[in-house]
C-alpha positions as CSV (number, residue, x, y, z in Angstrom):
1,M,-90.0,3.1,-58.5
2,Q,-87.4,4.6,-59.7
3,L,-86.3,3.2,-63.6
4,G,-81.8,2.7,-62.9
5,T,-79.9,1.2,-66.4
6,R,-79.9,-2.4,-68.2
7,W,-76.8,-4.0,-68.7
8,A,-75.5,-6.9,-70.8
9,V,-74.5,-10.4,-69.2
10,G,-71.1,-10.0,-67.9
11,A,-70.9,-6.8,-68.3
12,E,-70.0,-4.8,-65.5
13,P,-72.9,-3.7,-63.1
14,P,-73.3,-0.3,-62.2
15,A,-70.2,0.8,-59.4
16,R,-73.5,2.5,-58.1
17,L,-75.1,-0.7,-56.5
18,N,-72.6,-1.7,-53.4
19,P,-70.4,-4.8,-53.0
20,D,-73.0,-7.2,-51.7
21,V,-75.4,-6.2,-54.9
22,R,-72.6,-6.7,-57.0
23,A,-71.0,-10.0,-55.6
24,A,-74.3,-12.1,-55.8
25,V,-75.0,-10.9,-60.1
26,R,-71.7,-11.9,-60.5
27,A,-72.7,-14.9,-58.2
28,V,-75.4,-15.6,-60.3
29,E,-73.8,-15.6,-63.6
30,G,-71.4,-17.8,-62.2
31,E,-74.7,-20.2,-61.9
32,L,-74.9,-19.8,-65.8
33,F,-72.1,-20.4,-67.4
34,G,-72.1,-23.0,-70.3
35,R,-75.6,-21.4,-71.4
36,D,-76.2,-19.1,-74.1
37,T,-77.1,-15.8,-72.3
38,S,-76.2,-13.2,-75.3
39,L,-79.2,-12.0,-75.5
40,W,-79.5,-11.7,-71.7
41,R,-80.0,-8.5,-69.8
42,W,-80.3,-7.3,-66.0
43,T,-82.7,-4.2,-65.6
44,L,-81.8,-2.0,-62.0
45,T,-84.4,-0.2,-60.4
46,W,-84.8,1.4,-57.5
47,L,-87.8,0.9,-54.9
48,E,-87.8,3.0,-51.8
49,G,-84.0,4.3,-52.4
50,R,-82.7,0.2,-52.5
51,P,-82.1,-1.5,-55.6
52,V,-84.1,-4.4,-57.3
53,V,-81.9,-6.3,-60.1
54,E,-83.8,-8.0,-62.8
55,L,-82.4,-11.0,-64.7
56,D,-84.2,-11.9,-67.6
57,D,-84.9,-15.2,-67.1
58,G,-86.8,-14.1,-63.4
59,T,-84.0,-13.9,-61.3
60,V,-84.6,-11.0,-59.1
61,I,-81.8,-9.7,-56.6
62,R,-83.2,-6.7,-53.4
63,Q,-81.1,-5.4,-50.9
64,G,-83.9,-5.2,-47.5
65,H,-83.9,-2.7,-45.3
66,D,-81.7,-4.8,-43.6
67,G,-79.0,-4.3,-45.5
68,L,-79.0,-7.9,-46.6
69,V,-79.1,-9.5,-50.2
70,E,-81.7,-12.2,-51.2
71,I,-81.8,-13.9,-54.6
72,T,-84.7,-15.3,-55.8
73,D,-85.9,-17.0,-59.4
74,G,-88.8,-15.1,-59.1
75,V,-90.4,-17.3,-56.9
76,T,-88.0,-18.7,-54.1
77,P,-85.8,-17.6,-52.4
78,R,-81.8,-18.9,-53.1
């Protein structure tokens, strides 16, 4: 696993993420409307060359070997 970066909810995701992962980040953030996320951060790591993006609440966005992006709330896929 390789550490990438951290950024605040609502900030621009790293440009090196592909458009599908960036769209998933925006979709999750859209679900957070009305909640105080001012202290929440995303953490990007790389596992076997693929991005794993985790939000402080346990939400995880992964891109599989097949390129498909999956969002989980820490337990179940969305």
